N, C-alpha and C positions, 0 to 999 in steps of 0.2 A: 473525390477526395484528392487534395494536393499532397503528393508524397514528398518528404524531405529528400535531399540528396543522399544517395547511398541505399535507396530502396527502389524496388521495381514491382510492377503488377505481374502476377503469374496466374497460369491456369494449369493444374496438375491433377490427373486422375478424376476429373469431374469437379474438383475443388477450384475455387477462384479466391484470390486474395492478394496479399502483399508480403514481401520478404526482403531481408537484408541482402545486399549484393556487394561483394561476393559472399556466398554462404560459407562460413569459416569452419563449421563443425564437421567432424568425420562421420556423424550420424546424418544420413540423408533425409531430407524433408519427405521424400516418398515413403520411407520406412515409418516415419511418425504418422503419416496419414493412414497407412494400412493398419496401425495399431490402435486407432481410436476406439475406445470402449473395451479394449482387451488389456490384460495385465502385461506390463513391460517396464523394465527398469526398476527404480525404487518407487513403490506406490505410497504416496503421502496420504491420499484420500481417494476413495472410490465409492460412489453412490450409484443410485439407479440410473441417473442421467448425466453424471459429471465425474470427472476424475482429475487428480493432480498427480503428476509424476516427475521424477528426476531421471534424466538420462545423461550421464556424463556432465558436461558443462551446460546442459539445457534444462530449464524449468518449463514444464508443459502443463497447460490447462486444456481440458477437453469438455465438450458438451456433445452428447449423443441422445437426442430426444427420441422417446419411444411413443410414436403415434399421437393420437389426439388427447391422451391423458396428460400430455404436456402442453396443452393448448395455450396457457399464458405465455410460456417461453416461446412457443411457435409464433404467437402473435407479435412478440417483440422482435423475433427474427425477421418477420415480414416487414416490420417498420424500420429495419436496420438499427434496432435498439437492443440487440442481444448483449448480455453482460460482457462477453469476451470481446466483442467488437468495440463496446464502449471503453473497455480497459485499454485496448490497442490504441484507439484514437487519443485517449487521455495520456497514455505513455509517450506518444510522439509529441504531444504538446508540451508535456513536462520536460522532455528531453530538449526541445527547442528553447525553452525558457531557462535552461540550466538548473532544473530541479532534479536532485539525485533520485533516480528510480532504476530498478533493473532494466537493462537495455532491451527494448523490444526488438525481436528478431523476425517474427513471422506471424501473420494472422491469415488463416484460410477457412473458408466455409463451403460446404456442399449444399447446393440449392436444388430442391426438387419440387415441382409444382408451386413455385414461388416462395417456398418456405425453406429456411435453413434447418436441416435435420442433423447436421454434424458440423462442429466448428473446432478449431485448434488455435491456441495462442501459445507462442514460444518466446520466452525471454531468457536472458543470460543468467546462469546460476553460478553464484560464488559460494563455495563451501565454507568460507570463513565468516560469512554473515549469519547472524542469529536474530530471530524474532525478539523484540524488546522484552516481552514477558519471560521468554525462556532465558534470555541473558540475565535479567534481574534475579530470577529464581536461582540461577547458578551463583551469582555474585553475593547474594544475601547470606550464603553459607560461610562467607569469609568476613569475619569481624573487622579485620584490618581494612578491607576494601570499603566497607560501609563507613567506617570512621574517617578514613584518609582520602578516599577517591570518590565516594558517592556524591559529595557536594559538587565536585568538579564535573561529574557526569551529568547531574541535573542542570547545571549552567550550560553545558555544551548542548544538551537536548533542547533547552529553551531557545538558544541561538539558532539551532538547526530548524526548528519549527517556525521561528520568526522569518528566517530567510526564505522558507517555502512560501509563506504568505506574502512577503515582500515581492517575490517574483511572480505573484499572481495566480496562486492555486489554493483553493479550499478543498481539503480532502473529503470531508463529510463522513468519514468512518475511521477516525484517527485513534485506533485502539492498539493494544500491545502487539497483536499479531500482524499489524499492517505497517510497522516500522521495523526495519532491519538495522542491526547494529554491528559495526566492525571496530574492534579495538585496535588502535594503531599506536603502540607505545604509550605516550602520555595523553593522547587525545582519542576521540571517537569520531567515526563518520557514520552518517545515517542515510538509509535509502527508504523512500516512501513507496509502498506497494499496494496492490489491489485498488486501483484508481477508478473503478467503474462508476462510482458516484461523484467523482471530483467535478468541480466547477472552476472555470477560468474567466476572470474579468477580461474586458477588451485590452489586449496587449499594447495598443496604441496609447491607452490611458491607464497605465499601471497604478494600482492602489498604493498610495503613499502612507496612509495612516495605519497604525497598529493599535488595536486589532482591526484588520480589514473586514469589510462587509462579509459576514458569515463565518469569519475566522474563529469567533468565540465558540461556535459549535464544536470545532476541532479541539479547542482547549478543554471544554467541559467534558468531552468524551475521553480525552487522554488522561485527565485528572482521575477518572475512575480506575484506570490501570495503575497509575502511580500511587493511589491510595492503598493498594494492596501491599506496597513495599516501603513506602516512606511516610513519616509523620507529617502533620500539617506544616510544622516549621520547615521541614526539609522541602516540601512541595513549594513553599514560598520562594525558595532559591530558583526553582524552575520558572515560576511565574514572573519574578522580578527580572530574570534574564530575558524572558520573552518580551516583556513590556519595556520599551525605551522611554519610561516615564520616571519621575521622581518617586521615591517611596510613598510620599503623601498622596500623589496623584494616582498611584497604582492601587492603594489600599482598598478603595471602594470596589474596583473591578474584581480584585482578588477575592474579597468576601462574597461578592455576588456569584462568581463562577464556582467557588467551592460549595456554596449552598445549592446551586442549581445542579451541579454534578452529583452531589449526594442524593438529591431528590429524584433525579432521572435514572441514576445508576447506583442503587443501594449496594453496599458492599456484601459480597457473598458470605454465607455463614462460615465461620472459622478464620476469617481474615480480618476481623475487626479489632482484635486485641493488640494494643500497642501501635496501631497505625493511624490513630486519629490525632 
């Protein structure tokens, strides 16, 4: 793996991997390694073999596989295709291409008998960023925001997703929890996260057309999130901002994507009234 400038290969406590240099956090990487699988900081999610935590300015994802009952994950680790490793590599590529994503700080894995039994991914945590779904749930309580600002938000989101595609990344799981929103006065900035399934065309031949190959999958998935909050007419503002086409040229694609999104991602019960 060719590391970008500012990163180095490390070996710590039997773990091997890569980290940002210099390490800017007051929380030592050694402490994070010793806490894998144990409660520490703010626990966002903790399951049998995975955890997500927040420690100060660090967002931490862990995997701690428990024997052969986790054999599918162990096999992926053997093939260097573990989800945290894939997310690390994709985050570095996104960063190289100027695609906004939480800054990757460290990835380390413990290997025993050829298998990765523990792994750690650390990215920069910004407390003023909110997941898209959470942000919209909050804003939909404000009638003035919906009537005065919602349209501008949808246009900004469409432009943000288009720029991601123009810079050569297809997310492949572009839902409300994987887009982070930061409100900055009259505008918004977006970060794309959880990139483990992302794909990148050859950067020497960047995709020029919109929608780029595979990009429609992102739009169809994201429409399912937006359908919970915005009417069809409002969603069209997002789609027209995404598509650099004339309204007549865009109409066919918009109808196709809306129908496909509804077919693949039916609206959960209780969210259908007034959102169609």
